[in-house]
C-alpha positions in Angstrom: 11.9 -5.6 27.8 13.7 -6.7 24.3 17.1 -5.8 24.5 16.5 -4.3 27.8 16.7 -5.3 31.1 15.4 -2.4 32.8 12.2 -1.0 30.8 11.5 2.8 29.8 7.7 1.8 29.0 5.5 -0.8 28.6 7.6 -2.6 25.4 11.0 -1.2 25.0 13.0 -2.7 22.2 16.1 -1.6 22.2 19.7 -2.3 20.0 21.6 0.1 21.5 22.0 3.0 24.5 20.7 6.4 23.1 21.3 8.0 26.9 17.9 9.2 26.1 15.0 9.4 28.5 11.5 8.7 27.9 8.0 11.1 27.8 6.2 9.7 30.6 3.0 10.3 28.9 4.4 8.9 26.1 6.1 5.6 26.9 3.6 2.9 26.0 6.0 1.9 23.3 9.5 2.8 23.0 12.2 1.8 20.0 15.8 2.9 20.8 18.6 2.7 19.5 22.4 4.4 19.7 22.2 6.1 15.6 19.5 5.7 13.2 16.1 4.3 14.7 13.3 3.4 13.0 9.5 1.5 13.1 9.0 -0.3 9.8 5.6 -1.3 8.4 5.1 -4.1 5.9 2.5 -5.4 3.7 1.4 -6.6 0.5 1.4 -4.8 -2.6 -1.6 -3.7 -3.3 -2.8 -3.2 0.6 -2.4 -0.1 2.7 0.4 0.2 5.9 -1.2 2.7 8.8 -0.9 3.9 12.1 -4.2 5.0 13.8 -4.6 6.9 16.6 -8.1 6.5 18.5 -10.3 7.1 21.4 -13.6 5.9 23.0 -15.5 7.3 20.6 -13.7 6.3 17.3 -11.0 4.1 17.3 -9.2 5.7 13.8 -10.3 9.6 14.3 -7.0 9.7 13.2 -4.3 8.3 10.4 -1.6 8.1 8.9 -2.1 5.4 6.0 0.5 4.5 2.7 -1.2 3.2 0.0 0.9 0.4 -2.0 -1.4 0.2 -4.6 -1.3 4.2 -5.9 1.6 4.7 -3.2 0.4 7.9 -1.9 0.7 9.4 1.6 -2.3 10.1 3.0 -3.5 12.0 6.4 -7.0 11.8 8.1 -8.1 14.0 10.4 -11.4 14.2 12.1 -12.3 10.6 10.3 -11.7 12.7 6.9 -8.7 12.7 4.7 -7.0 16.0 5.0 -4.3 15.3 2.7 -2.4 13.7 0.1 0.8 13.4 -1.4 0.9 11.1 -4.5 3.4 8.9 -6.2 4.4 12.5 -8.3 4.6 14.1 -4.9 1.6 16.3 -5.2 0.3 17.3 -2.7 -3.3 17.7 -2.0 -4.9 19.3 1.3 -8.4 18.8 1.1 -8.0 17.5 -2.2 -7.8 13.4 -2.8 -6.3 13.6 -7.0 -3.7 16.6 -6.4 -2.9 17.4 -10.2 0.0 20.2 -8.8 2.6 20.2 -6.8 0.5 22.0 -4.3 -3.0 21.7 -5.0 -5.9 22.9 -2.4 -9.2 22.9 -2.3 -10.9 25.7 -0.2 -9.9 28.9 1.1 -6.1 29.0 2.6 -4.1 32.0 3.9 -0.3 33.1 3.4 1.3 34.8 5.7 4.4 36.9 3.5 5.2 36.7 -0.2 4.4 34.1 -2.7 7.5 34.1 -5.4 6.2 32.6 -8.9 9.6 32.1 -11.2 11.6 35.1 -9.6 9.1 37.1 -9.5 8.0 37.6 -5.7 4.1 38.9 -5.0 3.5 40.7 -1.9 0.6 41.9 0.1 -1.5 44.2 1.7 -5.4 44.6 2.5 -6.6 45.6 -0.6 -3.4 45.7 -2.8 -1.1 43.2 -4.6 2.4 44.5 -4.7 4.8 43.2 -7.7 8.4 43.0 -7.6 9.0 45.1 -10.5 7.5 48.0 -8.9 4.0 47.6 -10.0 0.9 48.0 -7.5 -2.7 46.8 -8.8 -5.7 47.3 -6.9 -7.4 44.0 -6.5 -11.1 45.0 -7.1 -10.7 47.5 -9.5 -7.5 46.6 -11.7 -5.9 43.6 -11.5 -7.8 40.8 -13.7 -4.7 38.9 -15.4 -1.6 40.5 -14.7 1.7 39.3 -16.9 5.2 40.0 -15.5 8.0 38.6 -16.3 6.8 35.9 -18.6 4.3 34.6 -16.3 0.3 35.6 -16.6 -1.3 35.6 -12.9 -4.7 35.5 -13.0 -7.3 36.0 -9.9 -10.6 36.3 -8.8 -10.1 38.0 -5.5 -12.9 38.6 -2.7 -12.2 40.7 -0.1 
């Protein structure tokens, strides 16, 4: 250990005693301090810093990557980019170029309600219920709904 005479893992770097113990299956690297602790990865200004997860079939099947060239944080699963947070803090899920706060490519599911401005929208099997008391049948009545100064255009396949 570094700063530790009785290491809690294969490599234990300690600045002060936290009073905590290590989880046995995650003890290859232990970083310990009595207050805030962390790891810093320093890379070139146009390069990347990463933490990779691998196995015998793929040495980076999962990965967190920070790209300094465009100041984005990327999450890879199964060898492909699954999510990106860009320099404007826009989040893309299955979308590497998000253009709004949450930009999803593909289907998504919401359990609960969605709030747009101050208007909450909830859904049941075949209806959207707006907080202003209006209920619209999705298949026949809702092409565009204007409520409280916003327009919601939908194409819904049930």
